[in-house]
N, C-alpha and C positions, 0 to 999 in steps of 0.2 A: 901446778899443771895437772889437768885431769886426764886420766888415761881414756883413750877412745876405745869403745867396744866395737868389735867388727860387726858389720851388718850380717845378720843371720837370715838365711833364706832357706826355706824347706823345699827340697827338690822332688818331693813325692807328688804324684798326680792326685787331684782332688777326689777321684772316685776309688782310689786305693785305700784300704783300711790299714791302720797301723798294726804292727806285730802284736801288740797287747790285745787288741780287739780280736785278732784271729786266734790267739791262744785261749782267750776267754770263751770264744764260740766253740772251739774244739773241746774244751773242758765240759761245757754245758751239754754238748752233743753226746759225749762219751757217757756222762752220768745218766742222761735220758735213755740212751740205748741199753745201758746195764739194767736200769729199773724196768724197762719194758721187757727185756729178756727174762728177768726174774719172774715178772708177772705171767709171762707166757708159760713158764715152767711150773709155776705154783697153782694157777687156776685149774688146770685139769685134775690136780691132786685133791682139790677141795671136795668134801663129801656133799653129795646131792641127795636130798630126801626123795625116797622112792614114792611113787604115786600108788596109793592103795586102790583096790578094786571098789571099795565103798565110796571113794571120792568121785567115781563116775556118776554123772547125773542120770537119774531114772527118767525114762520116757513116760509121759502121762498115759493113762489107760485109754483115753479117748483117741489120742494120736496113734497109739499102737494098734488099736482096733481099726482105725481108718486106714492105716498102712497095710493091714492084713487083707482088708476087703478091696482088693484091686480087681478091676474088671478083667474078665477073660477076653483075650483078643480072638475074634472069630477067624477061622482058617481062611486063607486067601482063596478066591474063586478059581476054579480050574481055568487054565489058559484056553482061549478060544481056538477052535480048529481053523487052520489056515486053508483057505480055498485057493485053488490054482487061479492065477491071474490070466485073464484073456488077453491075448496079444492082438493089438489092433494094427492093421497095416498103416504104415506111415505114408502120407502123401507128400511127394516132393514139393517143396515151396518154390514158387516161381521166383526167378532172380529179379531183384529190383533194378529199375532202370538207373543208370548213373545220373546223379543229381549234382548240380554245381553247388559246392559247399559255401561259396562266398554269397550266393543268392540267399541260401538258408540263413546264414549269419546276419545278413542285412535285414531279413524279415524279423528275426528274433530281436535284433537291436532296435528296430522300430517300435516293437511292442514294449520292451523293457529298457530301463536305463534312462538316459537324458534325451534321446531322440524325440519322444513325444512332446518334450518341452522346447524343441528347437526354435519355435516361433517366439516363445516367451523369453528365450535367452538371446534373441537377436539384438536386444539393446546392449548387451554386454560386448558385442562385437564392434561397437562404435569406436573407431580408432582415431577420432579427431584430435584428442589430447595427445596421443602418441605421435601423430604427424606434426603437431605444433612443437612438441618437445624435441623431436629429431630433425627439425628443419635446419638447413644450413643458413645460419644468419650470423652476422658478426657479433662478437661479445662486446658489451658496452660496460661503462662504469655506472650504469643506472642503479645498481645495488649499493654503490658507495655514495650515492648522492645524498643520503640521509645524514643525520648528525654523526659526528665522529665520537668515539667513546670518551667520556669524561673521566679523567684519572683522579680527580679530586672530589669524588662523590662523598666520601666520608667527612671531609673537612668543610665542604661547601654549605652544609646545613647545621653547622655547630650552633649558631645563634638562635635557631628555631626550636620550639618545643614540639612534643609529639601530638599535643592536642588532647591527650587523654582518651578515655573510652567514652563513647557517646551512649549514654544510658537513657536518654530522653525517650527513645522509642520503646524501651523495655518496660516502662511503667504503664500498667493498664488499670490502675485503680485498686489493685489487690495489695494487701499488707498495710503496714503502717507508714510506708515511705511516701514521698511527695508524688 
């Protein structure tokens, strides 16, 4: 008799990592943080070579001379004297007559927009087709009078061939073909 082994099933969720992986991650993280911390402490203590004055680049004589010969800026002109302004008497404006705004709007609309084209657009206002479509007439089976759908389309043409590709019209006397 063979002993039966129990069915083993893992009850962890697939997105949970095993404990071994978590311990390995913590160990790597701790080592990385220690190394970075040591580098942070040691890098400022490293000696840095000082820069000597002789290392500074010399400015060429031509450029130095050009920099010294800057143009002198002329002094600004004195401000102009302000003259007293003459006060002109204001004439009262006559009050405009009240105008009907709708009439003005109609005049503006006639000049701009689609109103200048209203005669040309009159053909679009033809509603004969709308009248035909909305007419109250009884529905008939005229649409169903045609052929009924054939369910055996795939198997009905099994014995026939496709006929191939008609290449007779493609040949124009070029190349080595027929």
